[in-house]
N, C-alpha and C positions, 0 to 999 in steps of 0.2 A: 274854457271857449271849444265850437268844435274843430274835428280835423280840418291841420292846416292841406286843402287839396295841391296845393305850389310844391310842398315837399317834394325835394328829390332826392337818393340815395347819394347820388354823387356831390350833396353840400357840405361844406365842412363842418366839420364838429361842431367849432365854434360858433358858427353861426346859428346853431341851432339849440344853445348850450341855454337849457333852463325853461326852454317851449315847454307849454303842458297845451296834449290833446286828452280828448275825449271820445267813446266811442261814439258810431252810429249802430247800427241796421245792417247787415252783410245780407245779401240777399243769395239764395243756394245754399246756407248754411244751417245748424244749428239756432238758436238765438242768442243774437250775441249778449253779451253778460257787459252791463255799466263797467267802467274801466276808467284810471287816467293813467297816463306815462308822460313821462318827463325826459329830456333828451334831445341830441344825447350827447353825453361824457364824451371825453374820451381818454381812454386806459393806457399804458405802455406795449407797445406791439403792435400797434393801431387796431386795440380793441376798442367797440361801442358797444358804451352801457346806457341802459335804459331801465328807471326806473318804475314799477309799474304797482299802480294800488290796484286793487279788487276784491270784493264783499266773498268772492271765491276760496280765498287765499288768508290765513291771518297775518296782519301784517304786508309792509312794504317786502316786492319780490323786485328782482334783476332781470336780467337779459341784456346777454352781451353777445354782439352782432361781428364776426366775421368776412371783412368783403376780399372778393376777386379784386387786381388793381383792376381790371376795367370791366362793366356789370353787361353781360348780356341784355338783349330789350327781354321786356316782360313776356313775350310769348316765348322764349327759350331759355328761360331763366330758370335757375334749378335751385332749387332751396330746400336747406337738409337743418332739421332739429335735432339736435343733438342733444342726448337725454341725461339729465343727471342721477346720482345713483345716490346721493348725499342731500339732506337737506341743506338750505341756504348757500354759503359757499365752503360748505366741508371738503375738505383732501387728506382724509386721510387715504383714500385710496387713488390715491391723483390727482392730477390738476388738467380738466378736457379743453380746457382754450389751449394750455400746453400740448395735449395730445394731440389737437387738431390741428393746429400749428405745424410740428412737426411733421403730421401725417399729409401737410399741403392741401388741405379740404377747399379751403381758398384759393388758395397762389397758385396750385395745382392745377386740382380737380376743376374748381372755374365754379363750388357752391358758393353761395350765399348760405355761410353756417347762422346757425339762431341756436343760440343757448342760453337757457332760461335756468332761473330758482325757483326750490318751493319749500315754503314757511316749516313743512311737514316732512319725516324723511318719505319720497318720491316713492311710490307703486302705481300710481298713474291709474285709480280709482276713486268712484265718489264714494263718499262714509256717506251712509242711509238717513242719517241725523243730523251730523253734524255739517251746518251752510257754509264753515270755511273751511272743509277739508273737501274740496269739491275739485281734484285732480284732475279727471277725465274733461271734467267741463270746462275748467280752466283752460286747459291744452286746448280746446278746441272752438271756448267762446271769447278768448280772451287771446292766445298767443298766435293762434293763427288768423283771426283780422288782422289782429297788430307788424305780424310778417306781410298780408296782404297790403294792405293801409301805407306801411315802410317801403315796401320790395316788391310791387304787385309783381303776382307770379300766375301761373298756371296750376292749380290741383293736381294735372296727372305728371308734375313733376315737382313734388312735396313731395320728401322721403323726412324716414325716423331710423335714426341707430343711437343703438346702447349695450350696455352689460350688463349681466347682474340682472339687477331690479332691474334697469333702466331697458334693457332688449327684452324681458317680460313683460313691461310696458310696450312697447314698439309695437312687440307681436297683438297687443290686447288689443293698443290704440286701433291699428289698420285693421284686424278682422272684425273688430265693432264698430267701424267708420269706415270701410273700402273705399267710398268715391270723397272721402278728405284727405286720404295720402295714395300716392302712386305702389310704393314700397318702402319695406322695412327691416331692419338689418338685425342683426343680434349674434352677439359674441358671448360664452360664456353663461350661461342664465338660465333657473332653476327653473323650464319650460312645464316640465309635466309635477309641479307642486297639485298634490287633492286636498290641501287645508294651509291656512294662510301662514306662513312662516316669515324669520327673519324678522320680524317687526311689524308685517304687514297687517296683521290683526287690529293695529293701532288707527289704521287709514280705511281700512276696507270695512271694518265691525262685524261684521259676522259671517259665517261658512254662506248662509242663503245669498247675502251678496257675495260672496266672491266667487260664488257658482254662475253669476252673469260675466264673470271673466276672465276661468279657467281656461286656461290656453288649451287644453286637450279636447276641454269640450265647444270651445271656438271654433275647431280648427273644422271638427265633425261637422257643426253646424252649419260654416259660414265656408263650405270647403267650395260648393259652386261660384261665389265670387270672384275668388282666387284660383282656379281652374286655368285660366286665360294664358295671358302673358305671366310671367314670374314677376315676382310684386313681393319675395320673401330670400331673406338669407340666413343659413347659421353657421360662422366659421371658428372655430377652434373651441377649445376649452381649458382651463385654469383648475378649476373648482365643480364644473359639472357637466362632465364628459356621459356620466348617463343620462342626463335628463336631455343634452340636444342631441348622442344618438337616437335616444326616443324619441325624440320631437322629428327626427328626419327619418325615422321609418315611418313612424304615422302619417307623415306627410307623403311620401312613398305609395302608401296603401292607400289615400283618400286622391290618390291623382294631382297634390299639385304641385306643379313646377316649382323648382326653390335652388338655389345655390346651397352649395353643402361641404363644409371640407374637417375632416375628425383629425385635427391639430393644425401646426404641430401645438403644442402645449406651451402655454405662458404664464404666466403670474397673475393672477386676479385683481387687475391695476388697470386706470388709465392709460399710463403710459408704457406698457409693455410692448407694444406693438401692433396690435392688432388691427388700429383704429383701419388705416391705409388701406387695406387687401377688403376690408366690409365697403368701405365707402366708394371704393372702383370698380364694384359689382354693382351697388345702386345705381353708381352713372351709368352702366351699361342697360343697366333697367330702366331707366329713363332718356335715353338718349335722343 
């Protein structure tokens, strides 16, 4: 069946459990990919879970959602994509849902928090030849349309946050798609990589493809698009202090307004306490 336009985010989860929806075309966005989503299912702690099938991913993926106690109207609603650092529901580097709950991103800061999963290690790039390894396209052509349909909002209040791989991904997604996202914040990310590292070669495929996503190049090429209102933030370090310092220096050189904090040092982990500061900064950017 098509999208159920009568859906409202405040309807209880049980009423929608098992409903299957299909994507249509979105206006003003990249061509929307075909996908199927079912849910929501209720998890512990007020988490809603949707199951998504898309040809851009290998197998079923999940989208988990945290909602404020009271939703703002669509014109002022803030939506936050919390980007994962591991494939599927991996928790070697902590639990992003638990971190988001501890930081109060929904309850205290008022965001609709969208927490997707990916079938493969997420680096937020499209593989040049493998059609089921299109992570950037999955974000733009599946996750964004899904969020727009479930929780209508303006792209000027849609933001990204991540650390390590996903902090790198938050910057690349915004710099490559400045009309799709209002702001991005990263913590402890390898921003100045000159070649694929940390397993990225399996996702990006080639050095030529990597260059299309390379943060240093994107900052230089897209500086004009992010020189107006403040849209980027870097917040402290665990493993990648030199990278964040160098990215900060480059943005200062290019005249790109941004928030920056060189510390305090924290454990390279979702639950080391960095997330609330980053999300508070994003909230200020999309007042």
